[in-house]
C-alpha positions in Angstrom: 0.0 0.0 0.0 2.8 2.4 0.8 6.3 2.4 -0.7 9.1 4.9 0.1 12.2 4.8 -2.0 15.3 6.6 -0.9 13.1 9.3 0.7 14.9 12.5 1.7 13.0 15.4 3.3 13.4 18.2 5.8 12.7 21.8 6.6 14.3 25.2 5.6 17.2 23.5 3.8 17.9 21.1 6.6 17.6 17.4 6.1 15.7 15.2 8.5 15.1 12.0 6.6 18.1 10.6 4.8 17.4 8.2 2.0 14.7 6.2 3.8 13.3 3.0 2.3 10.0 1.6 3.8 7.4 -0.8 2.6 4.0 -1.1 4.3 1.8 -4.1 3.2 -1.8 -3.5 2.3 -4.1 -4.4 5.2 -1.4 -4.3 7.8 -0.3 -2.1 10.7 3.3 -0.9 10.5 4.9 1.1 13.3 7.8 3.5 13.2 9.5 3.9 16.5 12.1 6.5 17.6 13.1 9.0 20.2 12.0 12.6 19.9 13.9 14.2 17.0 14.3 10.8 15.2 12.2 12.0 12.2 8.9 10.3 12.9 6.6 13.4 12.5 8.6 14.5 9.4 8.1 11.0 7.9 4.3 11.1 8.6 4.0 14.6 7.3 6.1 13.9 4.2 3.8 11.0 3.3 0.8 13.2 3.9 2.3 15.9 1.6 2.7 18.5 4.3 6.5 18.4 4.0 8.0 18.4 0.5 10.1 15.6 -0.7 13.7 16.7 -1.5 14.4 13.4 -3.3 13.2 9.9 -3.6 9.7 8.5 -4.1 6.4 8.1 -2.3 4.0 5.6 -3.8 0.5 4.6 -2.6 -1.1 1.5 -4.0 1.4 1.6 -6.9 0.7 5.2 -7.8 3.5 7.8 -7.5 2.2 10.6 -5.3 5.6 12.2 -4.7 4.8 15.6 -6.3 1.1 15.7 -5.3 0.0 18.4 -2.8 -1.6 17.4 0.4 -5.2 17.7 -0.7 -4.6 15.6 -3.7 -3.0 12.9 -1.6 -6.0 13.0 0.7 -8.2 12.4 -2.4 -5.8 9.5 -3.3 -6.7 7.8 0.0 -4.2 9.1 2.6 -5.7 10.1 5.9 -3.8 11.9 8.7 -4.4 11.9 12.5 -1.8 14.6 13.5 0.2 14.7 16.7 -1.6 16.6 19.3 -5.1 15.9 17.9 -5.7 19.4 16.7 -9.5 19.5 17.0 -11.3 22.8 16.6 -12.1 24.0 20.1 -15.2 26.0 19.2 -16.9 23.3 17.0 -19.1 20.5 18.4 -18.3 16.9 17.8 -21.2 16.7 15.3 -19.9 19.8 13.5 -16.5 18.2 13.2 -18.0 15.0 11.7 -20.3 16.9 9.3 -17.5 19.0 8.0 -15.1 16.1 7.6 -17.8 14.1 5.7 -18.1 16.8 3.2 -20.8 17.5 0.6 -21.8 16.0 -2.7 -24.3 13.2 -3.4 -21.7 11.0 -5.3 -19.3 11.2 -2.4 -21.9 10.3 0.2 -23.3 7.4 -1.8 -19.8 5.9 -2.2 -18.7 6.5 1.4 -17.6 3.6 3.6 -17.5 5.9 6.6 -20.3 8.2 7.6 -20.9 10.3 10.8 -23.3 7.5 11.9 -20.8 4.7 11.3 -18.0 6.4 13.1 -20.2 7.1 16.1 -21.2 3.4 16.1 -17.5 2.5 16.1 -16.8 5.1 18.8 -20.0 5.4 20.9 -18.5 8.0 23.2 -18.6 10.5 20.3 -22.4 9.9 20.0 -22.8 10.7 23.7 -20.7 13.8 23.3 -22.1 15.0 19.9 -23.2 18.4 21.2 -20.0 19.1 23.1 -17.4 21.5 21.8 -13.8 20.4 21.1 -12.5 22.3 24.2 -15.0 20.5 26.4 -13.6 17.0 25.5 -11.1 15.0 27.4 -7.8 14.1 25.8 -9.1 10.6 25.0 -12.3 12.0 23.5 -10.3 14.4 21.4 -8.1 11.6 20.1 -11.2 9.5 19.2 -12.6 12.6 17.4 -9.4 13.1 15.5 -9.4 9.5 14.3 -13.1 9.7 13.3 -12.5 12.9 11.4 -9.7 11.2 9.4 -11.9 8.1 8.7 -14.6 10.4 7.2 -12.1 11.3 4.5 -12.5 7.7 3.3 -8.7 6.8 3.5 -7.1 3.6 2.3 -3.9 4.5 4.2 -4.2 6.0 7.7 -1.3 7.9 9.3 -1.3 8.1 13.1 1.3 10.4 14.6 1.9 9.5 18.3 -1.8 8.7 18.9 -1.4 7.9 22.6 0.6 11.0 23.5 -0.4 12.4 26.9 -3.2 9.9 27.5 -4.0 7.9 30.6 -3.0 4.2 30.5 -6.6 3.0 30.2 -7.2 5.2 27.2 -4.0 4.0 25.6 -5.4 0.5 25.8 -8.6 1.7 24.1 -6.6 3.4 21.3 -4.5 0.3 20.8 -7.6 -1.9 20.5 -9.1 0.5 18.0 -6.0 0.5 15.8 -6.0 -3.3 15.8 -9.6 -3.4 14.5 -9.2 -1.1 11.6 -7.3 -3.4 9.1 -10.4 -5.7 9.1 -12.3 -2.7 7.7 -10.0 -2.4 4.8 -7.4 0.1 6.1 -3.7 0.1 6.1 -2.1 1.8 9.1 1.3 3.6 9.6 1.7 4.6 13.2 4.5 6.6 14.8 5.4 6.0 18.4 8.3 7.1 20.7 8.8 3.7 22.3 8.2 0.1 21.4 5.3 -0.7 23.7 2.5 0.6 21.5 4.2 -0.7 18.4 4.4 -4.3 19.5 0.8 -4.2 20.8 -0.7 -3.1 17.5 1.7 -3.7 14.5 2.9 -6.7 12.5 6.1 -5.0 11.6 8.2 -2.3 13.3 10.8 0.0 11.9 13.3 1.7 14.3 14.1 5.2 13.2 17.3 6.9 14.4 18.4 10.3 13.1 16.2 10.0 10.0 17.5 6.6 9.0 16.1 3.1 9.4 18.2 1.5 12.1 16.4 -1.9 11.9 13.1 -3.5 11.0 11.6 -6.4 13.0 8.4 -8.3 13.3 6.4 -7.4 16.4 6.8 -11.1 17.5 10.6 -10.7 17.4 10.5 -7.6 19.6 8.1 -9.2 22.1 10.4 -12.2 22.5 13.6 -10.1 22.4 13.0 -6.5 23.5 16.8 -5.9 23.5 16.7 -5.8 19.7 14.7 -2.6 19.8 16.8 -1.2 22.7 20.0 -1.8 20.8 18.7 -0.3 17.6 17.6 2.8 19.5 21.0 3.1 21.1 20.3 2.3 24.8 20.6 -0.6 27.1 17.9 -3.3 27.2 15.3 -2.6 29.8 15.8 1.1 29.8 13.0 3.5 28.9 10.4 0.7 28.9 6.7 1.1 29.2 4.2 -1.3 30.6 2.8 -3.8 28.2 -0.4 -2.8 26.4 -3.2 -5.4 26.8 -6.1 -6.1 24.5 -9.3 -4.4 25.5 -12.7 -4.8 23.9 -14.3 -1.6 25.2 -13.0 0.7 22.5 -15.7 3.3 22.9 -15.1 4.0 26.6 -12.4 6.7 26.2 -13.0 9.6 28.6 
């Protein structure tokens, strides 16, 4: 679904990603793990078209989108859940969903995701439909950010640190939600600062260090040998570890 070939990108003449190669299989969850400053957000934003590609290639489902602007990439099936959620504080949940769904009879008839279906997936949003963005908890805002992205009808969903700043129980809910989405036809690329979320939700994990791939592993390998990720990230095994993320069924309970 996603292929990056020798991807180089950065800001204001500075290079953050250095010739990165990455393949994400259709219908899978692929995680990119790295410390702050490793290039995770730059990678997500470059795929989304928010950061220009200096050199290399970005392909989605076999189509070269390297030179397409962000809105054209969204039309091509790329959805973004940005770091920090970035919901509109003055709009209600329902207004967010209505705006994200857009207008046009043809679009609505072809839509897999509708405001009703995302509220069914995330019932807490239905309960909070009349509340404004600033009245929501961090977990509710994250659920709204994901719902908003789904209403763009993506094939590839980009999640930039989706559990940042959330309570442990809400992290469990987000992890469970991510695991359910491939069964609904989505491919997921998720960025995380540490391996715990990655091994809980992904089939494959790429370790990013200073804008370069320092290793790629299956999640099963990292569960059995966490020292592999530690070594690739440049610190001792057991350091900077998070509690394991369990499987939870109550996805809609985020508060």
